[in-house]
Each structure stands twice: as structure tokens, then as C-alpha cells.
N, CA, C, O and the ligand as a Tripos MOL2 file, in Angstrom:
@<TRIPOS>MOLECULE
protein
  249   247    63     0     0
PROTEIN
NO_CHARGES

@<TRIPOS>ATOM
      1 N          -8.8410  -14.6730   31.8850 N.3       1 MET1
      2 CA         -8.0110  -13.5510   31.4330 C.3       1 MET1
      3 C          -8.5270  -13.0150   30.1090 C.2       1 MET1
      4 O          -8.6050  -11.8070   29.8860 O.2       1 MET1
      5 N          -8.8700  -13.9350   29.2570 N.am      2 THR2
      6 CA         -9.4270  -13.5270   27.9720 C.3       2 THR2
      7 C         -10.7440  -12.7880   28.1660 C.2       2 THR2
      8 O         -11.0610  -11.8390   27.4480 O.2       2 THR2
      9 N         -11.4960  -13.2480   29.1520 N.am      3 ILE3
     10 CA        -12.7970  -12.6380   29.4020 C.3       3 ILE3
     11 C         -12.6450  -11.1980   29.8770 C.2       3 ILE3
     12 O         -13.3780  -10.3110   29.4420 O.2       3 ILE3
     13 N         -11.6960  -10.9770   30.7630 N.am      4 LEU4
     14 CA        -11.4740   -9.6250   31.2600 C.3       4 LEU4
     15 C         -11.0620   -8.6960   30.1260 C.2       4 LEU4
     16 O         -11.5530   -7.5730   30.0180 O.2       4 LEU4
     17 N         -10.1640   -9.1760   29.2930 N.am      5 LYS5
     18 CA         -9.7340   -8.3680   28.1570 C.3       5 LYS5
     19 C         -10.9170   -8.0560   27.2550 C.2       5 LYS5
     20 O         -11.0730   -6.9400   26.7580 O.2       5 LYS5
     21 N         -11.7270   -9.0560   27.0640 N.am      6 THR6
     22 CA        -12.8700   -8.8750   26.1870 C.3       6 THR6
     23 C         -13.8100   -7.8100   26.7340 C.2       6 THR6
     24 O         -14.3020   -6.9590   25.9920 O.2       6 THR6
     25 N         -14.0500   -7.8650   28.0230 N.am      7 ARG7
     26 CA        -14.9580   -6.8870   28.6090 C.3       7 ARG7
     27 C         -14.4030   -5.4790   28.4740 C.2       7 ARG7
     28 O         -15.1480   -4.5230   28.2590 O.2       7 ARG7
     29 N         -13.1080   -5.3640   28.6000 N.am      8 GLU8
     30 CA        -12.5170   -4.0410   28.4360 C.3       8 GLU8
     31 C         -12.5760   -3.5960   26.9850 C.2       8 GLU8
     32 O         -12.6720   -2.4070   26.6810 O.2       8 GLU8
     33 N         -12.5170   -4.5690   26.1100 N.am      9 SER9
     34 CA        -12.5300   -4.2330   24.6940 C.3       9 SER9
     35 C         -13.9100   -3.7960   24.2200 C.2       9 SER9
     36 O         -14.0430   -3.0070   23.2850 O.2       9 SER9
     37 N         -14.9170   -4.3180   24.8760 N.am     10 TYR10
     38 CA        -16.2740   -4.0020   24.4530 C.3      10 TYR10
     39 C         -17.1070   -3.4920   25.6350 C.2      10 TYR10
     40 O         -18.0820   -4.1290   26.0350 O.2      10 TYR10
     41 N         -16.7170   -2.3510   26.1840 N.am     11 PRO11
     42 CA        -17.4070   -1.8840   27.3970 C.3      11 PRO11
     43 C         -18.8510   -1.4630   27.1650 C.2      11 PRO11
     44 O         -19.6970   -1.6370   28.0420 O.2      11 PRO11
     45 N         -19.1280   -0.9260   26.0250 N.am     12 ASP12
     46 CA        -20.4650   -0.3630   25.8080 C.3      12 ASP12
     47 C         -21.2320   -1.0930   24.7250 C.2      12 ASP12
     48 O         -22.2040   -0.5770   24.1740 O.2      12 ASP12
     49 N         -20.7830   -2.2970   24.4290 N.am     13 MET13
     50 CA        -21.4010   -2.9980   23.3180 C.3      13 MET13
     51 C         -22.7750   -3.5540   23.6770 C.2      13 MET13
     52 O         -22.9970   -4.0840   24.7660 O.2      13 MET13
     53 N         -23.6660   -3.4160   22.7400 N.am     14 MET14
     54 CA        -24.9760   -4.0250   22.8950 C.3      14 MET14
     55 C         -24.8760   -5.4910   22.4890 C.2      14 MET14
     56 O         -24.2120   -5.8400   21.5130 O.2      14 MET14
     57 N         -25.5420   -6.3290   23.2490 N.am     15 LEU15
     58 CA        -25.6090   -7.7330   22.8870 C.3      15 LEU15
     59 C         -26.9550   -8.0100   22.2450 C.2      15 LEU15
     60 O         -27.9990   -7.6160   22.7640 O.2      15 LEU15
     61 N         -26.9170   -8.6770   21.1360 N.am     16 TYR16
     62 CA        -28.1570   -9.0280   20.4560 C.3      16 TYR16
     63 C         -28.3700  -10.5200   20.5430 C.2      16 TYR16
     64 O         -27.4230  -11.2960   20.4160 O.2      16 TYR16
     65 N         -29.5890  -10.9190   20.7550 N.am     17 ILE17
     66 CA        -29.9080  -12.3340   20.8410 C.3      17 ILE17
     67 C         -30.1130  -12.8950   19.4410 C.2      17 ILE17
     68 O         -30.8780  -12.3620   18.6370 O.2      17 ILE17
     69 N         -29.4180  -13.9680   19.1800 N.am     18 MET18
     70 CA        -29.5610  -14.6110   17.8810 C.3      18 MET18
     71 C         -30.9330  -15.2730   17.7860 C.2      18 MET18
     72 O         -31.3220  -16.0350   18.6720 O.2      18 MET18
     73 N         -31.6380  -14.9910   16.7480 N.am     19 SER19
     74 CA        -32.9740  -15.5720   16.5850 C.3      19 SER19
     75 C         -33.0050  -16.4560   15.3480 C.2      19 SER19
     76 O         -31.9640  -16.9070   14.8710 O.2      19 SER19
     77 N         -34.1830  -16.6990   14.8400 N.am     20 ASP20
     78 CA        -34.3060  -17.5280   13.6500 C.3      20 ASP20
     79 C         -33.8630  -16.7960   12.3970 C.2      20 ASP20
     80 O         -33.5900  -17.4100   11.3660 O.2      20 ASP20
     81 N         -33.7970  -15.4980   12.4980 N.am     21 GLN21
     82 CA        -33.4130  -14.7120   11.3310 C.3      21 GLN21
     83 C         -31.9360  -14.9110   11.0300 C.2      21 GLN21
     84 O         -31.1570  -15.2410   11.9240 O.2      21 GLN21
     85 N         -31.5570  -14.7170    9.8040 N.am     22 PRO22
     86 CA        -30.1400  -14.7520    9.4650 C.3      22 PRO22
     87 C         -29.4250  -13.5870   10.1410 C.2      22 PRO22
     88 O         -30.0520  -12.6040   10.5350 O.2      22 PRO22
     89 N         -28.1200  -13.7090   10.2690 N.am     23 ASP23
     90 CA        -27.3630  -12.6600   10.9320 C.3      23 ASP23
     91 C         -27.3180  -11.4030   10.0920 C.2      23 ASP23
     92 O         -26.6000  -11.3170    9.0960 O.2      23 ASP23
     93 N         -28.1020  -10.4330   10.5180 N.am     24 CYS24
     94 CA        -28.1050   -9.1480    9.8280 C.3      24 CYS24
     95 C         -27.9090   -8.0440   10.8500 C.2      24 CYS24
     96 O         -28.2120   -8.2110   12.0310 O.2      24 CYS24
     97 N         -27.4050   -6.9280   10.3880 N.am     25 CYS25
     98 CA        -27.2350   -5.7760   11.2520 C.3      25 CYS25
     99 C         -28.6050   -5.3400   11.7700 C.2      25 CYS25
    100 O         -29.5310   -5.1440   10.9830 O.2      25 CYS25
    101 N         -28.7370   -5.1870   13.0910 N.am     26 PRO26
    102 CA        -30.0310   -4.7760   13.6510 C.3      26 PRO26
    103 C         -30.4160   -3.3640   13.2380 C.2      26 PRO26
    104 O         -31.5640   -2.9500   13.3960 O.2      26 PRO26
    105 N         -29.4710   -2.6490   12.7230 N.am     27 LYS27
    106 CA        -29.7250   -1.2610   12.3680 C.3      27 LYS27
    107 C         -30.0560   -1.1080   10.8860 C.2      27 LYS27
    108 O         -31.0450   -0.4700   10.5260 O.2      27 LYS27
    109 N         -29.2230   -1.6960   10.0330 N.am     28 CYS28
    110 CA        -29.4090   -1.4750    8.5960 C.3      28 CYS28
    111 C         -29.7480   -2.7640    7.8440 C.2      28 CYS28
    112 O         -29.9910   -2.7420    6.6380 O.2      28 CYS28
    113 N         -29.7620   -3.8760    8.5650 N.am     29 GLN29
    114 CA        -30.1390   -5.1750    7.9820 C.3      29 GLN29
    115 C         -29.1310   -5.7320    6.9880 C.2      29 GLN29
    116 O         -29.4200   -6.7000    6.2850 O.2      29 GLN29
    117 N         -27.9780   -5.1400    6.9280 N.am     30 THR30
    118 CA        -26.9330   -5.6920    6.0670 C.3      30 THR30
    119 C         -26.3810   -6.9770    6.6740 C.2      30 THR30
    120 O         -26.2900   -7.1030    7.8950 O.2      30 THR30
    121 N         -26.0200   -7.9110    5.8350 N.am     31 GLY31
    122 CA        -25.4070   -9.1460    6.3200 C.3      31 GLY31
    123 C         -24.1050   -8.8490    7.0360 C.2      31 GLY31
    124 O         -23.3330   -7.9880    6.6150 O.2      31 GLY31
    125 N         -23.8670   -9.5730    8.1260 N.am     32 LEU32
    126 CA        -22.6930   -9.2970    8.9540 C.3      32 LEU32
    127 C         -21.5390  -10.2260    8.6190 C.2      32 LEU32
    128 O         -21.7350  -11.3860    8.2570 O.2      32 LEU32
    129 N         -20.3430   -9.6950    8.7450 N.am     33 ASP33
    130 CA        -19.1440  -10.5120    8.5900 C.3      33 ASP33
    131 C         -18.7190  -11.0430    9.9460 C.2      33 ASP33
    132 O         -18.6920  -10.3110   10.9350 O.2      33 ASP33
    133 N         -18.3870  -12.3230    9.9800 N.am     34 MET34
    134 CA        -17.9140  -12.9330   11.2160 C.3      34 MET34
    135 C         -16.5120  -12.4360   11.5360 C.2      34 MET34
    136 O         -15.6270  -12.4620   10.6810 O.2      34 MET34
    137 N         -16.3140  -11.9860   12.7590 N.am     35 VAL35
    138 CA        -14.9890  -11.5420   13.1780 C.3      35 VAL35
    139 C         -14.3380  -12.5850   14.0640 C.2      35 VAL35
    140 O         -13.2600  -13.0940   13.7560 O.2      35 VAL35
    141 N         -14.9990  -12.8980   15.1640 N.am     36 GLU36
    142 CA        -14.4610  -13.9050   16.0680 C.3      36 GLU36
    143 C         -15.5360  -14.3580   17.0340 C.2      36 GLU36
    144 O         -16.6020  -13.7530   17.1540 O.2      36 GLU36
    145 N         -15.2160  -15.4420   17.7160 N.am     37 GLU37
    146 CA        -16.1240  -15.9410   18.7360 C.3      37 GLU37
    147 C         -15.4370  -15.8060   20.0740 C.2      37 GLU37
    148 O         -14.3020  -16.2490   20.2500 O.2      37 GLU37
    149 N         -16.1250  -15.1960   21.0130 N.am     38 ILE38
    150 CA        -15.5400  -14.9910   22.3290 C.3      38 ILE38
    151 C         -16.4820  -15.5410   23.3950 C.2      38 ILE38
    152 O         -17.5970  -15.9630   23.0900 O.2      38 ILE38
    153 N         -16.0330  -15.5340   24.6320 N.am     39 ILE39
    154 CA        -16.8740  -16.0230   25.7250 C.3      39 ILE39
    155 C         -16.9860  -14.9510   26.7990 C.2      39 ILE39
    156 O         -15.9840  -14.4990   27.3520 O.2      39 ILE39
    157 N         -18.2130  -14.5550   27.0810 N.am     40 ILE40
    158 CA        -18.4780  -13.5900   28.1440 C.3      40 ILE40
    159 C         -19.4620  -14.2260   29.1110 C.2      40 ILE40
    160 O         -20.5350  -14.6750   28.7090 O.2      40 ILE40
    161 N         -19.0980  -14.2620   30.3820 N.am     41 ASP41
    162 CA        -19.9610  -14.8850   31.3880 C.3      41 ASP41
    163 C         -20.3720  -16.2940   30.9670 C.2      41 ASP41
    164 O         -21.5310  -16.6840   31.1090 O.2      41 ASP41
    165 N         -19.4160  -17.0420   30.4530 N.am     42 ASN42
    166 CA        -19.6380  -18.4320   30.0420 C.3      42 ASN42
    167 C         -20.6180  -18.5680   28.8920 C.2      42 ASN42
    168 O         -21.1250  -19.6600   28.6310 O.2      42 ASN42
    169 N         -20.8840  -17.4870   28.2150 N.am     43 GLU43
    170 CA        -21.7500  -17.5730   27.0480 C.3      43 GLU43
    171 C         -20.9410  -17.2990   25.7920 C.2      43 GLU43
    172 O         -20.0830  -16.4160   25.7600 O.2      43 GLU43
    173 N         -21.2290  -18.0590   24.7830 N.am     44 HIS44
    174 CA        -20.5490  -17.8280   23.5180 C.3      44 HIS44
    175 C         -21.1290  -16.5830   22.8610 C.2      44 HIS44
    176 O         -22.3410  -16.4480   22.6920 O.2      44 HIS44
    177 N         -20.2470  -15.7010   22.5050 N.am     45 VAL45
    178 CA        -20.6700  -14.4590   21.8730 C.3      45 VAL45
    179 C         -19.9680  -14.3480   20.5300 C.2      45 VAL45
    180 O         -18.7520  -14.5110   20.4300 O.2      45 VAL45
    181 N         -20.7420  -14.0730   19.5190 N.am     46 PHE46
    182 CA        -20.1870  -13.9400   18.1860 C.3      46 PHE46
    183 C         -19.9760  -12.4640   17.8800 C.2      46 PHE46
    184 O         -20.9060  -11.6570   17.9120 O.2      46 PHE46
    185 N         -18.7410  -12.1450   17.5880 N.am     47 VAL47
    186 CA        -18.4230  -10.7690   17.2250 C.3      47 VAL47
    187 C         -18.5260  -10.6580   15.7150 C.2      47 VAL47
    188 O         -17.8070  -11.3360   14.9810 O.2      47 VAL47
    189 N         -19.4170   -9.8070   15.2620 N.am     48 LYS48
    190 CA        -19.6270   -9.6370   13.8260 C.3      48 LYS48
    191 C         -19.4490   -8.1780   13.4650 C.2      48 LYS48
    192 O         -19.5200   -7.2910   14.3150 O.2      48 LYS48
    193 N         -19.2190   -7.9570   12.2070 N.am     49 PHE49
    194 CA        -18.9450   -6.5960   11.7700 C.3      49 PHE49
    195 C         -19.8740   -6.2030   10.6380 C.2      49 PHE49
    196 O         -20.0600   -6.9470    9.6750 O.2      49 PHE49
    197 N         -20.4510   -5.0250   10.7710 N.am     50 CYS50
    198 CA        -21.2930   -4.4990    9.7060 C.3      50 CYS50
    199 C         -20.4810   -3.5130    8.8830 C.2      50 CYS50
    200 O         -20.0850   -2.4560    9.3730 O.2      50 CYS50
    201 N         -20.2390   -3.8650    7.6410 N.am     51 GLY51
    202 CA        -19.4690   -2.9910    6.7720 C.3      51 GLY51
    203 C         -20.2060   -1.7050    6.4500 C.2      51 GLY51
    204 O         -19.5900   -0.6830    6.1470 O.2      51 GLY51
    205 N         -21.5130   -1.7630    6.5180 N.am     52 GLU52
    206 CA        -22.3350   -0.5950    6.2030 C.3      52 GLU52
    207 C         -22.2380    0.4470    7.3190 C.2      52 GLU52
    208 O         -22.0460    1.6350    7.0580 O.2      52 GLU52
    209 N         -22.3720   -0.0110    8.5560 N.am     53 CYS53
    210 CA        -22.3240    0.8970    9.7120 C.3      53 CYS53
    211 C         -20.9030    1.0880   10.2190 C.2      53 CYS53
    212 O         -20.6360    1.9830   11.0210 O.2      53 CYS53
    213 N         -19.9920    0.2400    9.7450 N.am     54 GLN54
    214 CA        -18.6100    0.2860   10.2230 C.3      54 GLN54
    215 C         -18.5500    0.1250   11.7330 C.2      54 GLN54
    216 O         -17.8690    0.8780   12.4290 O.2      54 GLN54
    217 N         -19.2630   -0.8530   12.2140 N.am     55 ARG55
    218 CA        -19.2110   -1.0950   13.6460 C.3      55 ARG55
    219 C         -19.3990   -2.5770   13.9160 C.2      55 ARG55
    220 O         -19.8930   -3.3340   13.0810 O.2      55 ARG55
    221 N         -18.9830   -2.9600   15.1180 N.am     56 GLU56
    222 CA        -19.1030   -4.3530   15.5030 C.3      56 GLU56
    223 C         -20.4330   -4.5920   16.1890 C.2      56 GLU56
    224 O         -20.9630   -3.7270   16.8860 O.2      56 GLU56
    225 N         -20.9470   -5.7620   15.9780 N.am     57 VAL57
    226 CA        -22.2090   -6.1640   16.6030 C.3      57 VAL57
    227 C         -21.9540   -7.4720   17.3260 C.2      57 VAL57
    228 O         -21.4080   -8.4150   16.7530 O.2      57 VAL57
    229 N         -22.3500   -7.5230   18.5750 N.am     58 LEU58
    230 CA        -22.1670   -8.7430   19.3610 C.3      58 LEU58
    231 C         -23.4710   -9.5090   19.4260 C.2      58 LEU58
    232 O         -24.5200   -8.9440   19.7370 O.2      58 LEU58
    233 N         -23.4030  -10.7880   19.1350 N.am     59 ILE59
    234 CA        -24.6060  -11.6050   19.0960 C.3      59 ILE59
    235 C         -24.4230  -12.8180   19.9940 C.2      59 ILE59
    236 O         -23.4040  -13.5060   19.9240 O.2      59 ILE59
    237 N         -25.4080  -13.0750   20.8300 N.am     60 VAL60
    238 CA        -25.3790  -14.2740   21.6710 C.3      60 VAL60
    239 C         -26.4350  -15.2480   21.1900 C.2      60 VAL60
    240 O         -27.4570  -14.8590   20.6250 O.2      60 VAL60
    241 N         -26.1680  -16.5110   21.4240 N.am     61 GLU61
    242 CA        -27.1410  -17.5200   21.0310 C.3      61 GLU61
    243 C         -28.3230  -17.4910   21.9780 C.2      61 GLU61
    244 O         -28.1640  -17.2510   23.1740 O.2      61 GLU61
    245 N         -29.4830  -17.7310   21.4550 N.am     62 ASP62
    246 CA        -30.6910  -17.7060   22.2730 C.3      62 ASP62
    247 C         -30.7110  -18.9040   23.2090 C.2      62 ASP62
    248 O         -31.6520  -19.0660   23.9860 O.2      62 ASP62
    249 ZN        -25.4020   -1.9530    9.8350 Zn       63 ZN63
@<TRIPOS>BOND
     1     1     2 1
     2     2     3 1
     3     3     4 2
     4     3     5 am
     5     5     6 1
     6     6     7 1
     7     7     8 2
     8     7     9 am
     9     9    10 1
    10    10    11 1
    11    11    12 2
    12    11    13 am
    13    13    14 1
    14    14    15 1
    15    15    16 2
    16    15    17 am
    17    17    18 1
    18    18    19 1
    19    19    20 2
    20    19    21 am
    21    21    22 1
    22    22    23 1
    23    23    24 2
    24    23    25 am
    25    25    26 1
    26    26    27 1
    27    27    28 2
    28    27    29 am
    29    29    30 1
    30    30    31 1
    31    31    32 2
    32    31    33 am
    33    33    34 1
    34    34    35 1
    35    35    36 2
    36    35    37 am
    37    37    38 1
    38    38    39 1
    39    39    40 2
    40    39    41 am
    41    41    42 1
    42    42    43 1
    43    43    44 2
    44    43    45 am
    45    45    46 1
    46    46    47 1
    47    47    48 2
    48    47    49 am
    49    49    50 1
    50    50    51 1
    51    51    52 2
    52    51    53 am
    53    53    54 1
    54    54    55 1
    55    55    56 2
    56    55    57 am
    57    57    58 1
    58    58    59 1
    59    59    60 2
    60    59    61 am
    61    61    62 1
    62    62    63 1
    63    63    64 2
    64    63    65 am
    65    65    66 1
    66    66    67 1
    67    67    68 2
    68    67    69 am
    69    69    70 1
    70    70    71 1
    71    71    72 2
    72    71    73 am
    73    73    74 1
    74    74    75 1
    75    75    76 2
    76    75    77 am
    77    77    78 1
    78    78    79 1
    79    79    80 2
    80    79    81 am
    81    81    82 1
    82    82    83 1
    83    83    84 2
    84    83    85 am
    85    85    86 1
    86    86    87 1
    87    87    88 2
    88    87    89 am
    89    89    90 1
    90    90    91 1
    91    91    92 2
    92    91    93 am
    93    93    94 1
    94    94    95 1
    95    95    96 2
    96    95    97 am
    97    97    98 1
    98    98    99 1
    99    99   100 2
   100    99   101 am
   101   101   102 1
   102   102   103 1
   103   103   104 2
   104   103   105 am
   105   105   106 1
   106   106   107 1
   107   107   108 2
   108   107   109 am
   109   109   110 1
   110   110   111 1
   111   111   112 2
   112   111   113 am
   113   113   114 1
   114   114   115 1
   115   115   116 2
   116   115   117 am
   117   117   118 1
   118   118   119 1
   119   119   120 2
   120   119   121 am
   121   121   122 1
   122   122   123 1
   123   123   124 2
   124   123   125 am
   125   125   126 1
   126   126   127 1
   127   127   128 2
   128   127   129 am
   129   129   130 1
   130   130   131 1
   131   131   132 2
   132   131   133 am
   133   133   134 1
   134   134   135 1
   135   135   136 2
   136   135   137 am
   137   137   138 1
   138   138   139 1
   139   139   140 2
   140   139   141 am
   141   141   142 1
   142   142   143 1
   143   143   144 2
   144   143   145 am
   145   145   146 1
   146   146   147 1
   147   147   148 2
   148   147   149 am
   149   149   150 1
   150   150   151 1
   151   151   152 2
   152   151   153 am
   153   153   154 1
   154   154   155 1
   155   155   156 2
   156   155   157 am
   157   157   158 1
   158   158   159 1
   159   159   160 2
   160   159   161 am
   161   161   162 1
   162   162   163 1
   163   163   164 2
   164   163   165 am
   165   165   166 1
   166   166   167 1
   167   167   168 2
   168   167   169 am
   169   169   170 1
   170   170   171 1
   171   171   172 2
   172   171   173 am
   173   173   174 1
   174   174   175 1
   175   175   176 2
   176   175   177 am
   177   177   178 1
   178   178   179 1
   179   179   180 2
   180   179   181 am
   181   181   182 1
   182   182   183 1
   183   183   184 2
   184   183   185 am
   185   185   186 1
   186   186   187 1
   187   187   188 2
   188   187   189 am
   189   189   190 1
   190   190   191 1
   191   191   192 2
   192   191   193 am
   193   193   194 1
   194   194   195 1
   195   195   196 2
   196   195   197 am
   197   197   198 1
   198   198   199 1
   199   199   200 2
   200   199   201 am
   201   201   202 1
   202   202   203 1
   203   203   204 2
   204   203   205 am
   205   205   206 1
   206   206   207 1
   207   207   208 2
   208   207   209 am
   209   209   210 1
   210   210   211 1
   211   211   212 2
   212   211   213 am
   213   213   214 1
   214   214   215 1
   215   215   216 2
   216   215   217 am
   217   217   218 1
   218   218   219 1
   219   219   220 2
   220   219   221 am
   221   221   222 1
   222   222   223 1
   223   223   224 2
   224   223   225 am
   225   225   226 1
   226   226   227 1
   227   227   228 2
   228   227   229 am
   229   229   230 1
   230   230   231 1
   231   231   232 2
   232   231   233 am
   233   233   234 1
   234   234   235 1
   235   235   236 2
   236   235   237 am
   237   237   238 1
   238   238   239 1
   239   239   240 2
   240   239   241 am
   241   241   242 1
   242   242   243 1
   243   243   244 2
   244   243   245 am
   245   245   246 1
   246   246   247 1
   247   247   248 2
@<TRIPOS>SUBSTRUCTURE
     1 MET1         2 RESIDUE 1 A MET
     2 THR2         6 RESIDUE 1 A THR
     3 ILE3        10 RESIDUE 1 A ILE
     4 LEU4        14 RESIDUE 1 A LEU
     5 LYS5        18 RESIDUE 1 A LYS
     6 THR6        22 RESIDUE 1 A THR
     7 ARG7        26 RESIDUE 1 A ARG
     8 GLU8        30 RESIDUE 1 A GLU
     9 SER9        34 RESIDUE 1 A SER
    10 TYR10       38 RESIDUE 1 A TYR
    11 PRO11       42 RESIDUE 1 A PRO
    12 ASP12       46 RESIDUE 1 A ASP
    13 MET13       50 RESIDUE 1 A MET
    14 MET14       54 RESIDUE 1 A MET
    15 LEU15       58 RESIDUE 1 A LEU
    16 TYR16       62 RESIDUE 1 A TYR
    17 ILE17       66 RESIDUE 1 A ILE
    18 MET18       70 RESIDUE 1 A MET
    19 SER19       74 RESIDUE 1 A SER
    20 ASP20       78 RESIDUE 1 A ASP
    21 GLN21       82 RESIDUE 1 A GLN
    22 PRO22       86 RESIDUE 1 A PRO
    23 ASP23       90 RESIDUE 1 A ASP
    24 CYS24       94 RESIDUE 1 A CYS
    25 CYS25       98 RESIDUE 1 A CYS
    26 PRO26      102 RESIDUE 1 A PRO
    27 LYS27      106 RESIDUE 1 A LYS
    28 CYS28      110 RESIDUE 1 A CYS
    29 GLN29      114 RESIDUE 1 A GLN
    30 THR30      118 RESIDUE 1 A THR
    31 GLY31      122 RESIDUE 1 A GLY
    32 LEU32      126 RESIDUE 1 A LEU
    33 ASP33      130 RESIDUE 1 A ASP
    34 MET34      134 RESIDUE 1 A MET
    35 VAL35      138 RESIDUE 1 A VAL
    36 GLU36      142 RESIDUE 1 A GLU
    37 GLU37      146 RESIDUE 1 A GLU
    38 ILE38      150 RESIDUE 1 A ILE
    39 ILE39      154 RESIDUE 1 A ILE
    40 ILE40      158 RESIDUE 1 A ILE
    41 ASP41      162 RESIDUE 1 A ASP
    42 ASN42      166 RESIDUE 1 A ASN
    43 GLU43      170 RESIDUE 1 A GLU
    44 HIS44      174 RESIDUE 1 A HIS
    45 VAL45      178 RESIDUE 1 A VAL
    46 PHE46      182 RESIDUE 1 A PHE
    47 VAL47      186 RESIDUE 1 A VAL
    48 LYS48      190 RESIDUE 1 A LYS
    49 PHE49      194 RESIDUE 1 A PHE
    50 CYS50      198 RESIDUE 1 A CYS
    51 GLY51      202 RESIDUE 1 A GLY
    52 GLU52      206 RESIDUE 1 A GLU
    53 CYS53      210 RESIDUE 1 A CYS
    54 GLN54      214 RESIDUE 1 A GLN
    55 ARG55      218 RESIDUE 1 A ARG
    56 GLU56      222 RESIDUE 1 A GLU
    57 VAL57      226 RESIDUE 1 A VAL
    58 LEU58      230 RESIDUE 1 A LEU
    59 ILE59      234 RESIDUE 1 A ILE
    60 VAL60      238 RESIDUE 1 A VAL
    61 GLU61      242 RESIDUE 1 A GLU
    62 ASP62      246 RESIDUE 1 A ASP
    63 ZN63       249 GROUP 0 **** ****
């Protein structure tokens, strides 16, 4: 149920693969604020927020 809600909440979100780099906005490289951790398709997804771009960035573990 949580997963369905999540998918509706983030229909067009890009998923970024977490790499060795620190968590930075893929667009402006600003450090991201942790919002929450969710599960999509049995994968842990970290919802982060870029204060610079004012948008959420979804990151999955590699
Ligand atoms: Zn940004």
C-alpha cells in the first residue's frame, strides 16, 4: 500500500544510482537533505531534497 502511494507521489521522478560520490544534487552539485527512505519494487530509495533546485531527488543504492 505504501508502495502504491509512493508511486503516485513520484510519477515522473528520476532515480539516481548512488555511487562512491557523496550525495549531491546531480544538477547543481549541492549537498542534499535527507527527507525519507521509501521502498519501490523492493528497493530502498532515498528521497532527498535539493534546497538549491527546490526539488526532490530520488537515489537508489547501487
Ligand atoms: Zn540542485
